C-alpha positions in Angstrom: -10.4 12.3 -160.7 -10.5 16.0 -160.0 -8.2 18.4 -159.8 -7.8 21.1 -156.9 -8.1 24.5 -157.3 -4.7 24.1 -154.8 -2.8 22.5 -157.6 -3.6 24.8 -160.7 -2.8 27.9 -158.1 0.4 26.2 -157.8 1.2 25.5 -161.2 0.0 29.2 -162.3 2.4 30.8 -159.3 5.1 29.2 -160.6 4.6 29.8 -164.2 4.2 33.3 -163.3 7.3 33.5 -161.1 8.8 32.3 -163.9 7.1 35.3 -166.4 7.6 37.6 -164.0 11.7 36.8 -164.1 11.1 37.0 -168.4 9.3 39.9 -168.1 12.0 41.8 -165.2 15.1 40.6 -167.9 13.8 41.3 -171.4 12.1 45.2 -170.2 15.9 45.4 -169.2 17.6 45.3 -172.6 18.3 48.0 -175.1 16.3 47.6 -178.2 13.5 45.4 -176.8 10.1 46.7 -175.7 7.2 44.5 -173.9 3.6 45.4 -174.4 1.0 45.2 -171.9 3.4 43.7 -169.2 3.9 46.5 -166.3 2.9 44.7 -163.6 2.1 40.9 -162.4 -1.2 41.5 -161.0 -4.2 40.0 -163.1 -2.0 38.7 -165.9 -1.5 35.0 -167.5 2.2 33.9 -168.4 2.3 35.4 -171.7 4.7 38.2 -172.8 4.6 40.5 -175.9 7.5 42.0 -177.0 9.3 43.4 -180.5 13.3 44.1 -181.2 13.8 47.4 -182.6 15.0 46.9 -186.3 13.2 43.3 -186.6 10.3 42.2 -187.8 8.3 39.8 -185.2 8.5 37.4 -187.8 12.1 37.3 -188.1 12.8 37.2 -184.5 10.3 34.5 -184.5 12.1 32.6 -187.2 15.5 33.4 -185.3 13.8 31.9 -181.9 12.6 28.9 -183.6 15.8 27.5 -185.9 18.6 29.2 -184.3 17.8 28.6 -180.6 15.1 25.8 -180.8 12.4 28.5 -179.1 8.9 28.2 -179.3 6.7 31.6 -180.0 4.0 33.0 -182.3 4.5 35.9 -183.8 2.1 38.5 -185.9 -1.1 40.1 -184.8 -2.1 36.6 -182.9 -5.9 36.5 -183.8 -6.2 39.9 -181.9 -5.9 42.6 -184.8 -8.3 45.6 -182.7 -5.5 45.0 -179.9 -2.8 45.4 -182.0 -4.5 48.5 -183.7 -4.5 50.3 -180.4 -1.3 49.6 -179.0 0.4 50.5 -182.3 2.2 47.1 -183.4 -0.6 46.8 -186.5 2.1 48.6 -188.4 5.2 46.4 -187.6 3.5 43.4 -187.8 2.6 42.4 -184.9 4.6 41.4 -182.1 6.3 38.2 -180.6 5.1 36.2 -178.3 6.3 33.6 -175.6 4.0 31.9 -173.2 5.2 29.9 -170.5 3.3 26.4 -169.6 3.6 23.8 -166.8 6.7 21.9 -167.7 8.8 25.3 -168.5 11.7 25.7 -166.0 14.3 28.5 -164.9 17.0 27.4 -167.4 14.5 27.3 -170.3 13.9 31.2 -169.7 17.3 32.1 -169.0 18.2 30.3 -172.5 15.1 32.4 -173.7 16.7 36.0 -172.2 20.1 34.8 -173.7 18.7 34.7 -177.1 16.5 37.9 -177.2 19.7 39.4 -176.2 21.6 38.1 -178.9 19.3 38.6 -181.7 18.8 42.7 -180.2 22.6 42.9 -180.7 22.7 41.9 -183.9 21.4 45.7 -185.2 21.6 47.8 -182.2 
């Protein structure tokens, strides 16, 4: 059975709507920095960020343990990219990826969790 490009586009569009909601909200948070997330054009639904005064690994652990949110942290198999954007010296970034089964409620939970973590060390 062949999957039509229409269905793939619809899934991608939904993922990008959720990504844009996440990106927009996170970029408004104090002490949170996003990377390579200036627009929605030519994107995949992945958001890299850091929270001031936290190691990316610590944020990832809190998201996982305290909020049940899966993420990746560190250099994510791209040390040269991290060197170029300056995150290599702070152990990389936290990366959230949005997939076809994510909902708006998942995004709201992630936004709330990021804010709560950022509020710990202002």
